[in-house]
N, C-alpha and C positions, 0 to 999 in steps of 0.2 A: 503494500499499500504506500511505501515511501518512494516509489518510482518517480524520477523527476518529471516524467510526463504528466503526472497528475498533481503537480504542485497546486496549492491554493491560489486563486486570483480574487482580488478584491471585488466583491459583488458577485462572485461566481457561485455555482452550486458547490455545496459542501457535502452532498450526500448522493448516492445513486441508489437505484432500486432495480431489482432483478425479479422477473416473473417468467414462469415456465409452466406449461401443462404437465400433468402426470404423463409419462412417456413410457411406451412399450416398443421394444425393437426385437424383431426375430422373424425368421421365415415360419410361415403359418399362423402368425398371430392375428391376421384378419379374422379367423375363425373365432377369436375372442370378442368380437363386436357385441354379440347378444348379451354376454355377462357384463361387459363394460357399460353398456347402455342402460342396462337394468340397475346396475349398481349407481348409476347417475340420477336414478328415478324416473327414467323415461318409460313411458306406456305407449304413447302415440307419437311416432317418429316421422319427421320429414327427411327423407333420403335423397341427398343431392348427388347428382352425377352428370356427365355430359353425354351427347349423342354418341361419341365414339366408344365409349365404356358400358354404354347401357345394356347391351346384349352380351357383354364379355364375362370371363371367369371371375373376375376380382369383385365386380358389383355383385355377381350371384353369390359368391362366398359370404359377403357380408350380409346380404338380404336373407340368406338362408339361416345364417347365425341369428339374426334378429327374430326371424320367425320361429325358430327352435325354441325361443325363450317367450313364445307367446305374446310378442310386442306387435302392435298394429303399425304398419309401415305404409306410407304414401310416397310416391316417386315423383321428383322434380328433375327433369333432364334438359330443359330448354336453356341450356347455358352455352353461350358462345365462348371460344377461345379468346382471351383478352377480353373479359366481360365489360359491358357498358352499362350506362344508367338505365337503358331499356331493359337489359337482362335482369338488373337488380330490382327494378319495379315490377316486373312480371312475378319474380320470385318472392318479393315482400307481400304481394297480393295472394300468392298461394300459401304463404305462411299465415297471413291474417285471417283466411278463410277456413283454415284447417284445424284449428283447435289443438295445436301440437304442444308437446311438453318437453321436446328434444329434437336436436338435429344431428344427423350423421352425414358426413360429406365424404365421397369416394372420389378421388381424381387429382389432377395437378392443381397448381395455384389458382387457376381460374374458377375451378369448383369451390374450393375452400373459401377464396376471397368473395365469391357470390353469396355463399352461405352466411359469411360474417356480415357483410353490408346489408343483405336482405333482412336479416334479423333486426338490424337497428332500425331500419324503415318500417318494418312491420310492428314493432312494439312501440316505437318513438316517431311517429310520422312528423315530417318537417319538410321544408323545401330542400329538394335533394342536395344542394351544395351546402347546406348549413353546417354539415359535420366535415367539411373539407376546409382547409386553411387558405390564407391568400395566396394567390390573387383571386381565387374562384369563390371562396366562402369565408364566414367569419370564424371558422374553427370552434363552432359550438361543441362544447362536451357531450359526449353520449350520456343521456341523463342517469342510466342505471344498468343493471346485469341484464344479459341476454339469456336466451334459453341454453341448458346444457348442450354442449357441442363436442362430439367426438369425431375427430379429424383423421382420415385414413389417406394419406398421400400416395400417388401412383407414379411419381417421377422423382428424380433426384436431384432437385435444384431449387425449388422456390423456398422450401423451409416454412411455408405458410402455416403448418401444422404447429408452429412454435412461435408464431408472432402475434403481435396485437395490431396488425396493420391490415388493410384490405386496398389493393391497387385496382381503381376502376377507370374505364374511358368515359369521359364527359363528352357527349356528342356535340354539345354546343361549342365546345373548345376543340373537338377533334383530337384530344390528346388525353394521356392517363395522369391521374393525380392520386394521392394518397390519403385515405381516412385513417386515423390513429386514435386508439383509445385502449386503455388496459381491459375494458369490457370485451374487446374483440378477441381476445386470447382464448383459444379452444380450452375445454377443461381437461381433455386427454387426447393424446396422439397414438394411434396404433400404426406402426411403420413396419411394414412386411417387405423386405427387399426383393422377395421372389417377384414382384410386380415389375421390376427392371429386367427380367430375363429376356422378355420378348420385344424391348424397345429397340428400334433402329439406332445405328451408332450415331447418326447425325442428331437424333433427340437427345442421347446421352451427352453429346458434345455440347449441345446448347444448355441443357440444364446444368451440366458440370461448369460451364463458364459462369452461369449465374451463381452458382455455389462459390466459384473461386472469387467472383467479385464481391458477393456479400462478405466474404470472410477478409478479404484485403482492404475493402472500404471501411469495415469496422475496426480493424487493426490500426489503420492510418488516420481515422477520423479525428477531429478536434476533440480534446479531453473534456470529459464532463465538467471539470472544474472552470472551463473557459465559457460554459453557457451560463447566461444570466440566471441567479437564483429565482426560483419561483416559490413563493410561500404558500401558495393556495394549492393544496395537494391535489384537488380534483382537476386542477388545469394542468398538471403535468402529464406529459406523454412518456412512453417508454423510449423515444427517439432522443436520447439525452447526451449522446456523443460517447466516445471510447471510455471505458472503465475497466478496472481490474478483473471483473467477472467476464465481460465480453472478450477480453484478450484471450482468456483461457480457451474458450471455445473457439475463437478465430484461429488460434495458433495450430490446433489440431486439425481444424478444417482444412487449412492451408497445406499442411503435411499430407493429408489424404489426397487432395488434388495433384500435388506435385509427384506423388507416388503412383496414383492409380488413373488418372483421367486419360492417358493414351492408351492404356491397357483396356480400360473399361469400354472406350469407344470401338477400338479395333476388334474385340472378341467378345461376342455376346454369351459365350459359355464360361467367361472368366468370372466365376461367381465371387471370388475374393475381391476382385476389383469393383464390380458392380455393387456387392454388399457394403463396401467401404464408402462408396461414393453416396449411397443412400444415407448412411450414417452421418457422412460429412455435410450432405445437405441439411440434415436437422441441426447439426452443430453450428453451421453458419447461419441458420435460422434463429437459432438460440442467441447468437451473437448479435445479429443486426436487429433482432426484435427488442434487444435492450440496449442499443446504441444508435442505429440508424445508418443508412448508406450515405454516399455522397456524390461526387461529381460524374462517374461512369453511369450511375443510375439515372441522375438528372438529364445527361446528354443522350441517353438511350431514348428518352421520351421525345426528344426532338426528331429523332429516326423514325419511330413509329408513327409519329404524327405526319411526317411529310413522305413516307415510303410510297412507291408507286411501282405498279407494273412488275412486281417480283413475287415469286412463288419459292417455297422451301421444301426440298426432298424430305419425304418422311412425315410431313404434316397434311392432313387431308382438309386443307383450308384454302379457299380460292384466293387469288391475288387482290390486293397486295398484302403480303404477310412476311414479316420477319421475325422469327422466334426470339422471345425476351431475351435470353442469355447471348444471343449473337448480337442483339441490338445494344447490349450493355458492353461486351468485350471489345467490339470493333474500334471503339474509342479509347479503351482503357490504357494501352502502352503509351499513347501520347499524353494522357492525363497524368500517368505516374511520372513521367519525365518531368512535367511541369510542377507537380506537387512536392517532389521529394526534397527540394531545397528547404521547405518549411519543417520537415520531421525527417532528416536523413536517416538517423539511427532506426527509426521505426521502418522505413522502406528497405534498408538493407536486411533487417532482421525478417521482414516479410519475404523477401527473395530467398533467404537461407531456409525458411519453413517451406517454400515451394520447391526446394530440392537445389538451389545454386551451388551449395557447398561454400567451402572456405576459400574466398578469394581475397586477395590483398588489394583492396580499394579503400579510397577515402570517401568522405561525406559528399564530394562534389560528384561523385560516381553513382551515387544511390539510385537516382532516376533511371539511369541507362541500365544498370544491373537488374532492377525488378521489371523494367519494360522488355528487356532482352529475354528474360524468363517467360514472361507472358506470350511474347511472340514465338518462342520456341514451342510452347504448348499449343498455340493456334496452328502453327504449321503442322505439328505432329497429329493433329486431330482433323485437318482439312477443313477448317472453317473459312470463311471469307476473309480476304486480306484488306482489312481496314473497311471504312465506309464506302470505298469504290466497289467493294464487292457485294454492297446491298444496294447498289444503284445511285450513288451520290458522287458529285465531283466538286471540284473547288468552288464552282459557280453556286452551288447550293448552300454554301457555308453560312452565309449570313442569315439566311432564312431559318437554317437549323438553329443557329445561336438564338435567334429571337423567340424561337419555341421553347428552347431549353432554359432560357433565363427565368421563366415563369416558376421553375421548381426551387423556390426559395429556401425551403427548410433543408433540402439535400444540399444545395450549393454552399449554405452556410455552415453545414457540418464538415466540410473539408477543412484540412489544416491550413490551406491557403485559399482564400476567397477569390473567385473569379469574377470579373465583369463580362459585359457582352462582347467587348473587342477580345479578351482573353479567350472565351469560349469559341468565337469564330476561329481564332489561331489554332485552338486545339483541334477543332474539326479539320482545319486545312492539314494539320500535322498528321492526322489519322486518315487521310484518303488512302494511302497504302504503306506497307512496312517492308515488303520484300519483292 
């Protein structure tokens, strides 16, 4: 706790809070869904999933387990990947009309985030943007607890089963923003790595880079002591900056990515690698759920706002679509070259956890070392080469920056704050790396 990175700052926060769901990990644990739901007091359950999973074996396993415990189950699967406010509004209507006493979500981040946000709007109706922060809303606190929520992830990246945030595309703005509240944290998570056995390599790469960026952004985020102290406990979010607890989870998640990402993408039969990545995704979720992300995620929203005429192999989604993890990582090497001067020791440590090894470099080299390792992992997994690989050129960078600058909370969580011109230059530096 005496780490120099967390030295007190006048007027800054002098405490941090850690929140996690009850967490179960292991092959076959989806079969425990019925017992877990019943222990949470559920009798009539809203079961959330998406159209891709609705007829698959993992949803069937959960539903059969719930029914084996004589629990009443109603299914909601009208969920789009990268959910928007229309998705959440439909889901909230389903919940409000159903007299449910619990929610079970089976899917990736889109499913879990829809479940979280729809409970807020079903239980505490308001203008849709009221629970979002500036520039889109007044950051109204969620008034109270939600229904018990058992989250069952089916991808190894978002970590939403362990976070108190929901990322939703707002159609009026045509981009994604974050709703955050301690009440959004699921009560329990069932994490069964067997769900990753059948994932295409490109999906594992995308989710794996989301895992990587969650972890490294947490580890290099502004220290919690540098955020202004908030005396009103109800107004605090868990997006509080780097802290000693988030450091622990982020370090282990980075080690897992460095050791297993390329293996897990290359070989679907490599259970050791894919199991480790599934656990790493939860660790990174635990980290960023208690600290927050920063510039790579902020700039990813500019990409998914302005993407055009691009499809992604392995995803059954019409153009335009760039998977979230890819939208985050394509700018990451350029960003960490820029940020490292503000916290060089942290960046060098992150590079070593990612597998760089002992290199004789100084503080001035920190950005290049960590960026080089991320590029190495990108090339080793066949992901797009910078923003040019997802359809953007230098001519697009101003518009990208104008979109990304709206992500104020994430931008301010970086160790070095970037303005509009800085962000444009970062997009320009991210056009290609090799």
